[in-house]
N, C-alpha and C positions, 0 to 999 in steps of 0.2 A: 254735854259731850264736846270734845275738842277734835277738830280735824286739822291734820298737818300734811302739807305737801312739800317735800324737800327737792332742791335741785340736785345735780351731781356736778362733778368737776373733772377737768383735765389737768394733770400735773405735767407741766412742760419741761421743767428742769430744776434740779437742785443746784445751788450756787457754790457753796463752799464745803467741800468734803476733804479739806486739808487741816483747818484749825490753827494754822500758824499764828494768826493775829488774835486768837482767843475766842473766836466764834465758829460755829459749825452749822451746817444745814442752810437754811434760807432757800427760797425757791420762787418760781413764777408759775401761775396757773390761771385757769379760766373757769368760770361757772357756766353750766349749760342749762337751758330751759327744759330739756328732756334728754334722757329718760328720768323718771322721778320715783321717789318712794311716797306712797300715800297711805296714811293710817287714820283711823278714828280711835279715840280713847275716852274712857269714862271711869269714874271712881268705882272701886270694888273692894271686897274684903280680902282678896288675895291677888296675886299676879296671874293673869290669864292672857295668853297670846293666841289669837284666833286668826282664821284666814290663811294666807300664804305663810309657810313655815320656814323659809330659807334662812332666816336670821333670828329665829325664836330664842335661842340661847343668849345671843348677844343682846337682844332687846330686854330679856329678863334680867340680865346682869346690870344693864344700864338703869332699868327701873329700880332695882334693888338698891343701887347706889344713892338714889334720891328720895325714895319713899319715906315719909315719916313713919315712925314705929306704929305698928298696929293697923296700917292701911294697905291698900292694894290698888291695882289698876287693871282694867280690861282693855287690851289693845287689839283692834281688828286690822290686819294688814291687807290692804286692797291692791297695792302695786309695789313691786320691788325692783331695784337696780341689780343687775347681775353681779355676783361676788367675784373678787380676785381677777378683774379684767382691766382695771385702770380708771374706774369711775369714782373711786373713793367711797364705795358703798358702806364699808364698816363704820366710817365716821358719821355718815348720814343716818344710818339706822340707829346708832347709839344716841345721837343727838335728838332724833325724832322721839325716841322713847323717853329720854330725859326731859325734853321740852314738854311732852305731854304731862308728865308728873309735875313739872314746874308750874304749868298753867292750872292744872286741876286743883292743886293744893296751895296755890298762891305763895310759892317759895321765893319768888322775885329774884332768882339768880340770873346772872348774865350768861350769854352763850359761852363765853370763855370759862366761866365758873362751871358750867355744865360739862364742857369739854374736859376740864381737869378732873372732875368727879368721875367721868366715865373713861378716863385714861386715853383720850384721843388728842392728836395734834403734837405729839412728842418729837416728831421730826419735821413734818410739814404743817404749817398753819393754814394752808390753802383751803382745805375742806371745811375747817371750822369757820373761816371768814366767808366762804361760799354759803354756808348755812345761815350766817348772820346777815350778810350784806349783798352777796352776789358780786358780779363784775369781774374785772381782771385784777389780779392780786399779786403783789410781791411781798414776801415776808422776810424778816431779818434773822431767822434762825435762833440759836441759843448760845449762851456762854458755855464754852467747852468744859469749864470747871463745874458747871451745874449738871451737864449731861453726862460727862465722864467717859463717853465712848461713841464710836460711830455705829448707829443702829437705826432701824426703821421705826416708824411711829408706833406700831403695834407692840414693840419691845421697849419703848421709852416711857419714862414716867415724869417728864418735865412738862410744864404748861406750853401751850402753843406760842410760837415766837411772835414778836411784835409785827404788826402790819406796817410796812414802810410806804406802800403805795396801793391805793385801791381806786380804780377808775371805771366809769361806765364803758363798756366795750361797744365798738361800732356794730352796725346791723349787718354783719357779714354772715353768709351761709357757711356751714361746715358740713362736710360729708364724713360720716363716722362708720367705720367697719368694726364689727364686734365678732371676731372669730369664735367658733364653738370650742374654745379651749380656755384654760386658766393660766394666769401669769404666776410668777413665783410669789410665795407667801410663807408666813410662819418661819420655820427654821431655815428654809432655803433662802429666804430674803435676808435673814440675819447673816447667813454665811457669805452672801455676796458683798455686804457692807464690810465684813471682816477681811475678805480676800483682797478687795481693791483699795480700801482706805488706809491711810490718807493718800489723796491724789496729789499730783505735782502742783505746786503753787502757781505755776505759769498757766495751767489750764483753768484754775479757779479765776485768775485775773481775766482770762479771755471770756469766760462765761459771764462774769460780772460786767465787763465792758459791753458785751453784746446786749445784756438785759437793760443796763442803765442807759446806754447811748443809742440803742437801735429799737429794742422792743417797746420800752416804755414811751418814748417820744412818738412812735408810730401809732400807738393806741390813742394818744391825745390828739394827734393830727389826722387820724383816720386814714393812715397810709398803709394800705393792704400789701403793697409790693414790698416795702421794707419790713413790715411785720412778718410776712411770710419768709423773707430772706433770713430774718433772725431766728425764726422757728427752725428752719432748715439747718442753720449754722450750729445751734446748740445741740442738735442730734449727733454732732461729730466730735464733741469735745466734752471733757469732764465726766460726770457719772453716767450721762446718757451714752457716751462712747463705750463704757464698760458694759452697760446693759445691752448694747448692740451685739456684743460678743456672744451673749447667751440667748438672744432671741431665736426662736425656731425659724426655719427657712421660709415658711409661709408668711410670717410677719414681715420679714425682710422683703419678700417679693411684693406683697401688697403695698408696703410703705414706699418702695421704689416706684411702683406703677402710679400710685396716687401723687407722689411728688412730681412726676413728669407731667401731670395733668392739673396741677393746682399751683397756687402762689406759695404754699408752704405746707409741709406734712411732718407729723411727729407721731411718736408712740407715747401714750400716756402712762406715767409711772412705770411699773414693770410690764405693762401691756396685759394682753395682746391687742387692746383697743388702738386702732390707728385713726388719726384725724387729719383732715385736709381742709384748707381755707380756699373758697372760691368766691368770685364776685358776680357770677351769672347763674341764676337758678336753673336754667335749662341745661347748661353744661354740667352743673352739679348733679342734676337728675341722671344725665347720661353717664357720668362718672360713677354714680351710685349703682346704676344697673350693671356696669361693667365689673365693678368690684364685687357685687353680689354674685355674678357668674363665677368669678375667681374663687369665692368662698364655696359656692355650690360644688365646684369641681375639686375642692381640696378638703378642708376640715369642716365645712359647714359654718353656719353663722348668719348674722343679719347685718344689713346696712340701714342707715337712716340719714336724713338731713335734719339739722337743728340749727339753732342760733344761741348766742350767749343770753344769759339771764342776768339782768342788772339789779336784781333785788334778791333777798334771801328766802328762806323757807316761809311758806304761807301758813299762818296759824290762825284759826278762827273757831268760834263757838257755833255749834249746829244743834 
C-alpha cells in the first residue's frame, strides 16, 4: 500500500499575459505545509475511490490516464483541500492519484510526465513543482505558438512551463483566510482570460521587474519587508489587477484589513483565499482571530496559520 500526502500552493501572480515576445503565462508561487491532501492506495482489479468524495471523478480520470490495461487501484481519501478557493487542489488531487498508480505499478514516470498525462500545469507550473519539490517557485510559461491562446490551466493542454527559480522559503508565518465561497472556475475562468488578455506590455514589464528584482532577492536574503512589499505591489498590476475587479466585496475587505496588519497580503489565483505574511506569531494569532470574526459576520469560513513547505509530496509504503 502507498501513502501520499500532498502540499498545497499559493499562486501570487501571473507574469506575462501579453505574449508580444513569444511567451505567455509564467508565474510566482509558494508551497504551503498545510492544508493537505492525504490518500492511501493499493492495487485492485478496478478503480475504487473510497473515503472523502469531493474529487472522486477527477481522481478516477487521473488514475485511468496512467493505469496499465487490465489493472485497477483502490484509493482511500483521508483529507482534502477545498476546491476552487485558490489552493491548487485540482492539480494536487490529480497528481496524487497519478503518483499512486506510478508507484504501485512501477511506471517510473517523472512528476512532469504525470502532470502532462493528467492535463495539469498548462498555464501555471507552480502546483506541479510544489508537488515535486516544494519551496518558492517562478516558472517561465509557454511559447505562445505552442499554447495558441490565453487560457487557464484547466483548459490548456501544453506541458508545465520550465522552472526558472526554485528556492527554500524562509520560516515566516502566514495567516490564511478561507471564506466559505468558491472562486471563479471552469467557463467563468476561461471568460475572464478572454475578456482581459492580452494585457498592456508595460504592465507585464512592471510585474516581471518586481518578481525578478524584488521578490526573488528577498526570498534569498530572508528580507520579509521587501518580499511583502513585492506581494502588495503585484496585486495592483497585470492580471491580478483585473482579478481585483471581479473579487466579491468581502474578499476586498478582508484583503485590505489583512494588508494593514501584515508585511504583505495577496489573493491566491482567483481566490477567495487571502494570505498575509507576519513575523510575530502572537500578532499572527491575533490577526487570525480578528479575520475569523470578519468571516463569521459575513460569509463564514475558516482561518489558519501555516508556513511554507520546502519539499514536495510525501510518498511512502505502508
